[in-house]
C-alpha positions, 0 to 999 in steps of 0.5 A: 832714838836720836829724836829723844837723845836731842829733845832731852839734851834740848829740855836740859840745856833749856832748863839750866839756861832759865836758871842762869841765864843771867851769867851770859846775858852779857855774852853777846855783847862781849867784844874785843877790846880796842888798843888805845893807849889809854890807862895803866896797861895796854889792851894788846901786846907781845912778851919778848919772852915768848914773841909769838904769843899775843896777849890782849885784854877782852871784855867779857860777862861784865869783866876784862879777861887777859888772854894769851893767843897763838896760831890760826884754825880751830878754836880751843879755850885752855883754862888753868887751874890753881893756883896756876895763869895761863902760862900754864898751857905755854907748851900747849900753846906753841903745839897746837898752833903749829898743828893748825888750831887757834889756841887761846888760854885766858887767865880766869877772872881773879887770876893775873891780868884779868879783873878780880872782882872784890865779892867773894859771891863773883866767883862761881863755877858759873861766873866762869862759864859765863866769862868762857862763852862771852870768850867764845863771843868776843873771839868771834866763833860759833863753836870751840873745844874747851880743855881745862886742867884742875878747876879749870877742868871742873869749869870744862866739864860743866861749860859742856854739860850746860852749853853744847851748842857753844862747845863741841868737845871737852879735853879734861886733864886730872879731874873727871866728870862729877856730877853737878860739878863736884859730885855727891847729894850733898853740900861739897863742904860737909862731905870732905873729909876732917879730923883732930889734926887735919882738915881737907885742903879746899876746906882750908882754902875757905879760911882767912889763913890760905890767904895768908900763908899761901901769900906770904912767901910766894916763891916757896909757895909755888916752888913747895906745890910744883915738886911735891904734887909732881910725879918726881916726889919720891914716896918718902917725902911725904906731901907736905902741907897736902898729904892725901889732900889734907892741912894741919890744922896747926898749919906750920911752913911749907916745905921748900925743895932743895931743886926743882924738877926738870920740867919746871925752871926758876925763870918759870916760878918766876912767872907765877910769883910775878902773876900772884904779886899781882893779883893775890890770893882772894881771887882765886881762893874765892871759888873754893869758898863758892864750892856749895853755892856752885853744887846747888847752881848746878841742881837743874843739870843733876843726872844730865850727860855730857853728850859731847865728845871728850878725853881725860887725860891723868898723871897715874901719882895724881889719882887721889881718892876723892877722885878715883871713884869719879874716874871708874864712873864717868864714862857712864856720864859721859857716852862719848868719852874717849879711851883715858890717857894715863900717864906713867909717872905723872903727878898733878901737872899734866900740861907741864910735867908731860908737856909732849905726850899731853899735847900730843893726845890733845892734837890726836884727838882734835884731828879726829872731831 
């Protein structure tokens, strides 16, 4: 049985590699950018606000990737979600480093200081996976554990499926494993709900109006989303723009909460505003504009199982209908999935809302490997 299982996994990997080999072709050439003092930005630096974290620019898969790094030991890559950046993992960087791990949190392509190609077609899930494989190479590692939240979780699951030779375990926050990245037997956008009054948020994100609306008042955007999608929002507050994952067709402004939850400060909001003022929303939203294309590119992996150890963490108040069906079924496609960690009273921003619990669960899982 063991030989048959390995053979099947290797066959699936080979089929996927033949299909997307061009995406990963740049990986062997990836290397850490050397500080040169030239150009408008440095290639490595330390932020006085978090002096224990080292920042640098790394060349991978045809772009320059900004990464924040802390600690020494086995490597774990932390992939953020939307609309976030490396800073969302600030608590885990510290905790993982203290526990004896080398934690590296990149800004995904299009975010923060990382390069942001103009072409929308350069934001498929395979581009992101290629970036992370190249990052592992650039860091001089043979393997890494990959973790991700939200969009980053989708990337982490499919990276684990496609490259079990490079990723020895996977940790997913909020988003469960979904076949072909997005689930379903038809292009994802054809299955997304819509009615006369509202459309599913991922359909809205594909429009020019989304870029303008989210960037109009960034402080309001981040204050609103961190509050409305958190476990701290009372049920009576409604979901604002994103009630049940839907956005009103007639638009309207994002509600600005009177106060923020305890786990996020105005100083934290300052960081997100600064990063998205730098990058804009074109790159982050282009990922959503490629969901059908990404689903098509993952066709060779239809029906394939994730064969490496896996951990799933989610907030009990973040389990919306679109994910609940996959949460119930994911163990069948992830045979080495550990018991799920469901965080009581927690919303969407798991690693920030419940930082100690998430860090502890991740460390326990990593030590068990």
